C-alpha positions in Angstrom: 104.6 47.7 302.7 104.6 48.7 298.9 103.4 45.9 296.6 104.4 45.5 293.0 105.4 43.8 290.1 108.5 44.4 288.1 108.4 43.8 284.5 110.5 40.5 283.3 113.0 41.9 281.0 115.6 39.4 280.5 116.0 35.7 280.9 119.4 33.9 280.6 118.3 30.2 279.6 120.5 27.5 280.9 120.6 23.4 280.0 118.8 22.9 283.2 117.0 25.8 284.4 117.2 30.1 283.8 117.9 33.2 285.3 115.3 35.8 285.4 115.6 39.7 285.6 113.1 42.1 286.4 113.8 45.8 285.9 111.6 48.7 286.6 111.0 52.2 288.4 109.0 52.9 291.5 107.9 55.9 293.7 109.3 55.4 297.3 108.9 57.8 299.8 112.1 58.6 302.3 113.3 56.4 305.1 113.1 53.0 305.6 110.8 51.4 303.2 109.7 47.2 302.7 108.7 46.7 299.3 107.4 43.7 297.8 108.2 42.2 294.4 105.2 39.5 293.8 104.2 36.9 291.5 107.1 35.4 291.3 107.5 31.5 289.7 107.2 29.1 292.6 110.2 27.2 291.4 112.4 30.4 292.3 115.4 29.2 294.0 115.5 31.4 297.4 119.3 31.5 297.5 119.8 32.9 294.1 117.9 36.1 294.7 120.2 39.1 294.2 119.1 43.3 294.0 120.8 46.0 292.1 119.8 49.5 291.6 120.2 53.3 290.8 119.5 55.8 293.6 120.6 57.4 296.8 119.4 54.2 298.5 120.7 51.6 300.7 120.0 47.9 300.4 119.5 46.5 303.8 117.8 43.1 303.5 116.5 40.6 300.9 113.7 38.0 301.8 112.0 35.7 299.9 108.6 33.6 301.0 106.5 31.3 299.2 102.9 32.5 299.3 99.9 30.2 298.8 96.6 30.4 297.5 93.4 28.3 298.0 92.7 26.6 294.7 89.8 26.5 293.5 87.3 23.5 293.1 87.0 22.8 288.9 85.9 19.8 287.2 88.6 18.4 285.1 87.0 14.9 285.0 86.6 15.8 280.7 90.1 16.3 280.6 91.2 13.0 282.2 88.8 11.1 280.3 90.2 12.7 276.8 93.4 11.8 278.1 92.8 8.4 278.6 91.1 7.5 275.3 94.1 8.9 273.7 96.7 6.6 275.6 94.2 3.6 274.9 94.8 4.6 271.2 98.7 4.9 271.7 98.9 1.6 273.3 97.0 0.0 270.5 99.4 1.7 268.1 102.5 0.8 269.6 101.3 -3.1 269.7 100.7 -3.1 266.1 104.1 -1.3 265.5 105.7 -4.2 267.6 104.4 -6.5 265.4 105.4 -4.6 262.2 109.0 -4.2 263.7 109.4 -8.1 264.0 107.8 -8.6 260.5 110.4 -6.1 259.0 113.6 -8.0 261.1 112.2 -11.4 259.6 112.3 -9.8 255.9 115.8 -8.2 256.4 117.4 -11.3 257.5 116.1 -13.0 254.8 117.0 -10.5 252.2 120.5 -10.6 253.7 120.6 -14.5 253.7 119.3 -14.3 249.9 122.4 -11.9 249.3 124.8 -13.8 251.3 124.1 -17.1 250.1 122.4 -17.5 246.7 125.9 -17.9 244.8 126.7 -21.4 246.0 122.6 -22.2 247.0 121.6 -21.2 244.0 124.0 -23.0 241.6 123.4 -26.2 243.6 119.6 -26.0 243.3 120.4 -24.8 239.2 118.7 -21.5 239.9 119.3 -18.8 237.3 120.4 -14.7 238.2 116.9 -14.1 237.1 115.7 -15.9 239.7 117.7 -14.1 242.3 116.4 -10.9 241.0 112.8 -11.9 241.4 113.3 -13.5 245.3 115.1 -10.1 245.9 112.9 -7.9 244.4 109.8 -10.1 246.0 111.1 -9.5 249.4 112.3 -6.2 249.1 108.9 -5.1 247.9 107.6 -6.8 251.2 110.0 -5.0 253.3 109.6 -1.8 251.7 105.4 -1.9 252.4 106.0 -2.9 255.7 108.5 0.2 256.8 106.0 2.3 255.4 103.3 1.1 257.6 105.8 1.6 260.5 106.7 5.2 259.6 102.7 6.0 259.7 102.3 4.4 262.8 105.4 6.4 264.4 103.9 9.5 263.5 100.1 8.6 264.4 101.9 7.7 267.9 103.7 11.5 267.7 100.8 13.3 266.8 98.6 11.3 269.8 101.4 12.1 272.4 101.3 15.9 271.2 97.3 16.2 272.1 98.1 14.6 275.6 100.8 17.2 276.3 98.0 19.7 275.3 95.5 18.4 277.4 97.7 18.0 280.2 99.0 21.5 279.9 95.1 22.7 279.9 94.3 20.1 283.1 97.1 21.5 284.8 96.1 25.3 284.3 92.7 24.5 285.4 93.9 22.7 288.5 97.4 24.7 289.9 97.2 28.1 288.2 98.2 30.8 290.6 98.2 28.7 293.5 101.5 29.3 294.2 104.0 31.9 294.1 107.0 33.5 295.5 107.2 37.0 296.8 110.4 38.8 297.6 110.8 41.6 300.4 113.0 43.9 300.0 114.0 46.7 302.7 115.8 50.0 301.8 116.7 53.0 303.2 115.6 55.8 300.7 117.8 58.9 301.6 115.8 61.1 299.1 112.0 60.6 298.0 111.6 59.8 294.4 111.9 56.9 291.6 114.3 54.3 292.3 115.5 51.8 289.7 115.3 48.7 290.7 116.9 45.0 289.0 116.2 41.8 290.8 117.3 38.7 289.9 116.8 35.1 290.5 117.3 31.4 288.9 114.2 28.9 288.6 114.6 25.5 288.0 111.8 24.8 285.5 113.1 25.4 282.3 115.5 24.6 279.8 116.5 24.4 276.1 117.7 21.4 273.8 119.7 21.9 271.0 118.6 21.1 267.4 120.5 21.0 264.3 119.4 21.0 260.9 122.1 20.2 258.4 122.1 20.2 254.5 124.9 18.1 252.8 125.9 19.8 249.8 129.0 18.7 247.4 131.7 19.9 249.6 130.3 21.8 252.3 127.5 21.2 255.0 125.4 23.9 256.0 124.7 23.6 259.7 121.8 25.8 261.4 121.6 25.5 265.2 118.5 26.2 267.0 117.3 26.1 270.6 114.3 24.8 271.7 113.2 26.0 274.7 110.6 24.9 277.5 109.3 27.3 280.0 107.8 25.4 282.9 108.1 28.4 285.5 103.9 29.2 285.5 104.3 32.1 284.2 104.2 33.5 280.4 107.7 35.3 279.4 106.6 38.3 277.3 108.6 40.8 275.2 111.7 39.8 277.0 115.6 39.9 275.8 116.7 36.0 275.6 119.9 34.7 276.3 120.9 31.1 275.7 123.6 29.5 277.3 125.4 25.7 277.8 126.3 26.5 281.2 124.3 24.6 284.0 122.6 24.8 287.2 124.1 21.6 288.4 126.8 22.1 291.2 130.3 20.6 290.6 132.9 19.7 293.1 136.2 18.8 292.8 137.9 15.6 294.6 141.0 15.1 296.2 142.8 12.2 295.0 144.2 9.9 297.5 146.3 6.5 296.9 144.9 3.5 295.6 145.7 0.9 298.3 145.3 -3.0 297.1 144.6 -5.1 300.1 143.4 -8.6 300.8 139.9 -8.6 302.2 139.6 -5.0 303.5 138.4 -4.1 306.5 136.8 -0.6 305.1 136.6 1.6 302.4 137.7 5.1 302.9 135.4 8.2 302.4 136.1 10.5 299.5 137.0 13.9 300.6 135.4 17.0 298.9 136.3 20.3 298.3 133.9 23.5 298.4 131.3 23.5 295.7 131.1 25.8 293.0 127.9 26.7 290.9 128.3 25.5 287.0 126.9 28.0 284.6 126.4 31.6 285.6 127.1 32.0 289.1 124.4 33.5 291.6 125.1 36.0 294.2 123.8 35.3 297.7 120.7 37.2 299.0 122.9 39.0 301.4 124.0 41.8 299.1 126.6 44.3 299.8 126.0 47.9 299.7 128.5 48.7 296.6 125.8 45.9 294.6 123.2 48.9 295.0 125.5 51.9 294.5 124.0 55.0 293.0 126.1 54.9 290.1 126.2 51.6 289.0 126.1 50.8 285.3 123.4 48.5 283.6 125.1 45.1 283.0 125.9 44.8 279.3 125.1 41.1 279.4 121.6 41.5 280.2 121.2 44.9 278.5 123.1 44.3 275.2 121.3 45.5 272.0 120.2 43.5 269.1 123.0 42.4 267.2 122.2 44.0 263.5 121.4 41.7 260.7 124.0 41.2 258.1 122.6 42.5 254.4 121.1 39.2 252.6 121.1 36.4 255.5 118.1 34.4 255.5 118.7 33.9 259.2 118.6 36.7 261.9 122.1 35.4 263.8 122.6 35.6 267.8 125.5 37.5 268.8 127.9 34.6 270.1 130.2 34.9 273.0 132.3 32.7 275.5 131.7 33.5 278.9 134.4 33.6 281.9 133.3 30.2 282.8 134.1 28.7 279.3 130.3 28.4 278.2 129.1 29.5 274.8 126.5 32.1 275.0 123.8 32.6 272.3 122.2 36.4 272.9 119.3 36.5 270.3 118.2 39.6 268.9 115.0 41.3 269.0 112.0 40.5 271.8 110.6 37.2 272.3 107.6 35.8 273.8 107.7 32.0 275.2 104.5 31.2 277.0 104.6 28.7 280.1 103.4 25.1 279.4 104.7 21.9 277.7 104.9 23.3 274.4 108.5 24.7 273.6 109.7 27.5 271.4 112.2 26.9 268.9 114.6 30.1 268.1 117.3 30.1 265.5 120.6 30.7 267.1 123.5 30.7 264.4 124.5 29.3 261.0 127.9 27.9 259.7 129.5 26.0 257.1 131.8 22.7 257.6 134.1 21.2 255.2 132.3 17.8 254.0 133.8 14.5 252.4 131.7 12.0 251.0 133.1 8.4 251.1 131.4 5.1 250.2 131.3 1.5 251.9 130.2 -1.9 250.6 130.5 -5.3 252.4 129.3 -8.9 251.0 127.2 -9.6 254.2 125.0 -6.7 253.1 125.4 -5.7 249.7 123.9 -2.3 249.4 126.2 0.8 248.4 126.5 2.9 251.3 127.4 6.6 250.9 128.6 8.4 254.4 129.3 11.9 254.8 132.3 12.9 257.3 132.0 16.8 258.2 135.1 18.5 259.7 134.4 20.7 262.8 137.0 23.6 262.9 136.1 25.7 265.7 132.4 25.1 267.4 131.4 23.3 270.3 128.1 21.5 269.9 125.9 19.7 272.7 124.2 16.5 272.1 120.9 16.9 269.9 118.5 15.9 267.3 119.7 16.7 264.0 117.5 16.7 261.0 119.6 15.7 257.4 119.1 17.1 254.3 121.2 16.3 251.0 121.2 19.6 248.8 117.4 20.5 250.4 116.1 16.7 250.3 115.2 15.4 253.7 117.0 12.2 254.1 117.0 11.7 257.8 117.5 12.3 261.4 120.2 11.4 263.5 121.4 12.1 267.4 124.3 14.3 267.6 126.9 13.4 270.5 129.0 16.0 271.9 131.1 17.3 268.9 134.1 19.1 270.3 136.2 21.6 267.9 138.6 19.8 265.7 136.7 17.1 265.9 135.2 15.3 262.7 132.1 13.3 262.8 129.3 11.6 260.4 126.1 12.2 259.2 123.7 11.0 256.4 124.3 7.7 255.9 122.0 6.4 253.0 122.1 3.6 250.0 123.5 5.3 246.8 123.8 4.1 243.3 126.6 6.3 242.3 128.9 3.2 242.3 128.0 -0.3 240.9 129.7 -3.2 243.0 129.2 -6.9 241.7 130.1 -9.9 243.0 130.0 -13.3 241.2 130.9 -16.6 241.5 133.3 -17.5 238.6 134.0 -21.3 239.4 133.3 -23.9 241.8 134.5 -27.4 241.8 135.0 -30.6 244.6 137.6 -32.6 244.5 136.6 -36.2 245.1 137.2 -38.2 247.9 141.0 -39.2 248.9 142.6 -37.5 246.1 144.2 -34.8 248.2 146.1 -36.2 251.4 142.8 -38.1 252.3 140.5 -35.1 252.6 138.0 -33.6 250.2 138.9 -30.2 248.7 136.7 -27.3 247.8 137.5 -24.6 245.2 136.1 -21.3 244.4 137.0 -18.4 242.1 135.1 -14.9 242.6 135.2 -11.6 241.2 134.4 -8.3 242.5 133.7 -6.0 240.0 133.6 -2.0 240.7 132.6 0.8 238.5 132.4 4.7 239.2 129.3 6.0 237.4 129.5 9.7 238.7 131.6 12.8 237.4 133.9 13.1 240.3 136.4 10.8 242.2 135.2 8.6 244.5 136.3 7.1 248.0 135.2 3.4 248.6 136.1 0.7 251.4 135.1 -2.7 250.4 135.1 -5.6 252.7 134.7 -9.1 251.6 135.0 -12.2 253.7 136.6 -15.7 253.4 135.8 -18.8 255.3 138.4 -18.9 258.3 139.0 -22.2 260.3 139.5 -22.6 264.0 139.6 -26.2 263.4 142.8 -28.1 262.9 140.9 -30.5 260.6 140.1 -27.8 258.1 142.8 -25.8 256.2 141.5 -22.6 254.2 143.9 -21.3 251.6 143.7 -17.9 249.9 145.1 -17.9 246.7 145.4 -15.5 243.6 144.4 -11.9 245.3 145.3 -9.9 242.3 144.8 -6.7 244.3 146.4 -6.8 247.9 143.8 -5.3 250.5 144.4 -2.6 253.0 144.0 -4.4 256.3 143.2 -8.5 256.7 141.8 -9.9 260.0 140.7 -13.8 260.4 139.6 -14.0 256.9 137.7 -10.2 256.6 139.8 -8.2 254.2 139.5 -4.5 253.2 140.1 -2.6 250.6 140.1 1.3 250.2 140.0 3.0 246.6 140.0 5.9 244.8 137.9 5.7 241.7 138.0 8.5 238.9 135.4 9.0 236.9 134.5 5.8 235.0 136.8 3.5 236.3 136.7 0.3 236.4 138.1 -1.7 238.9 138.3 -5.8 239.5 139.3 -7.8 242.6 140.1 -11.6 241.4 140.7 -14.1 244.3 140.5 -18.0 244.7 140.2 -20.0 247.9 140.5 -23.7 248.6 139.2 -25.5 251.6 139.8 -29.0 252.3 138.4 -31.1 255.4 137.7 -34.8 256.3 135.7 -36.7 253.7 133.4 -38.0 256.4 132.6 -34.8 257.9 130.2 -31.9 256.9 131.0 -28.3 257.3 128.9 -25.9 259.1 127.7 -23.7 257.5 127.7 -25.6 254.2 129.6 -24.0 251.3 
């Protein structure tokens, strides 16, 4: 029996696993030989092993088996103690963060209430616009201070969690290093003594990649960098290997037959669903029993596994991967160069590709939250984007991070929702009058007049969606009448009015409207106006 280790040459990383390929030459004598490939991951899928090769030889059998090594008695108590101390720190900071989140929520509600109700309430109290500014600034300052504390705590918790990951990886390495691994016995009939080239491939479950996006929002385009966070939990380091990242998966996919949907009274049973034959998603794996043709002397090397690194384009900032679509419809990114990804909890982030998407900016303002919001709508022309974290920049300045859902080609999506000062939007109460009891059909009447002024303060055309709301009554004793709206809204529903504008440079628009509310004089309105 010949025991050997073939070097790992290629790794294809799936969304929930990986396909590993070892390639190397060995010297074999003539006749039937059993060669054993050793030191393979304990997470190897024994049904996925396939063997190829070059030389005058016939494949007879492939038999994977799991080997155990007695674990040495090593002291891990010190690492356990450090982990417990850090976990206590995390619990304390999480409690502190919860208190701050309640404080922030209270302050935000107060700010919104001031913005919504100060007009009518302030007039009744005899307060001025200066008083409003003072109230608003005071609570906003408090909210900003609390949010700064929240961000610091979140960063502290994240740092502590990373410390725990490192300590647990060390502990796991001490406790379980080399305790289990697979060996594969390969039986061959060698016709001529000499060197034989073998290629052994198999899949493992303990690996994956997560998509990561870096998006820079510019004037008319969004620069998107797509990256892969690759995790290797196989127990063995991947050294100097070719990496292919694919959107494929190891999860089995089934096709269900569709049976009639019968509706009955008090059904006595539920018919079982019939299943068709199962297929494996992602890159299909052959069974351990291989045909002799797979071991043919003139077999060519697999182009997907042995492709040369893609050349760099002159002047590019990033080294691009070679992108293709597999026969199963999954995206494949073949990274150029060789890579090393150690086994453990710390992922390695690699660049996949870089592209630009069309971008359209627009603005949003509502009277219930009187801040001008800028949004960026991206038009995805041809890319399939998996769900993942996106770090968002505007002209190189970091603003936030978002979680992308699955984005299909030709689909639009929104990123970079921030507060803006490009437009000035002001709503003010022009007049308020309360008619005396009994003058109008025995009801008290309140009349209000408002003006919303919009000014474009930048050099370009701006798209704005503006939303305001009027009182809307579901009580037949309360009558609401809306009058003199000088600009017809694009949409209105139960007192919620929406306007859409395109404002030219330095253009100013005023929306003017009145409304009246009539109700029994012996009753009070809820909420009060």
